[in-house]
C-alpha positions in Angstrom: -60.2 5.4 -132.2 -63.6 6.7 -133.4 -63.7 10.4 -133.7 -65.1 12.0 -130.5 -65.5 15.6 -131.4 -66.6 17.2 -134.7 -65.9 20.8 -135.6 -67.9 21.7 -138.7 -69.0 25.2 -139.7 -72.4 23.7 -140.8 -73.0 22.4 -137.2 -73.7 25.1 -134.5 -71.5 27.5 -136.4 -68.3 25.4 -136.0 -68.6 24.9 -132.2 -67.0 21.6 -131.1 -69.8 19.0 -130.7 -69.9 15.3 -129.7 -69.6 13.3 -132.9 -73.0 12.3 -134.3 -74.8 14.9 -132.2 -75.4 18.6 -132.0 -74.4 18.7 -128.3 -71.6 21.1 -127.6 -68.6 19.6 -125.8 -68.5 22.8 -123.7 -71.8 21.8 -122.2 -70.2 18.8 -120.5 -67.5 20.9 -119.0 -70.0 23.5 -117.9 -72.0 20.8 -116.1 -68.9 19.5 -114.4 -67.8 23.0 -113.3 -71.3 23.5 -111.9 -70.8 20.5 -109.7 -73.2 18.2 -111.7 -72.5 14.6 -112.3 -71.9 12.8 -115.6 -75.3 11.2 -115.1 -76.9 14.6 -114.8 -75.3 15.6 -118.1 -76.4 12.4 -119.8 -80.0 12.8 -118.6 -80.1 16.3 -120.1 -78.4 15.2 -123.4 -79.6 11.7 -124.3 -78.0 11.9 -127.7 -74.5 11.6 -126.0 -73.5 8.2 -124.8 -71.7 7.5 -121.5 -68.9 6.0 -123.6 -68.4 9.3 -125.5 -68.2 11.2 -122.2 -65.7 8.9 -120.7 -63.6 8.8 -123.8 -63.5 12.6 -124.0 -62.5 12.9 -120.4 -59.8 10.2 -120.8 -58.5 12.1 -123.9 -58.5 15.4 -121.9 -56.7 13.7 -119.1 -54.0 12.4 -121.4 -53.5 15.9 -122.9 -53.3 17.4 -119.4 -50.8 14.9 -118.1 -48.7 15.3 -121.2 -48.7 19.1 -120.8 -50.5 19.7 -124.1 
């Protein structure tokens, strides 16, 4: 699977970002916690694809279900 998240000290001080962007992963979760939709997030961050968001949520789901 293609890398979803990049952590690089040269990009936003090492904050986790969507691969190929400077968009923090935390921004997605902040939007969801605030009751916004994936579409709202994508509208605000066009550098991130819907496929990246879905893949990250699926990966998070797998970790949660596995108790990781």
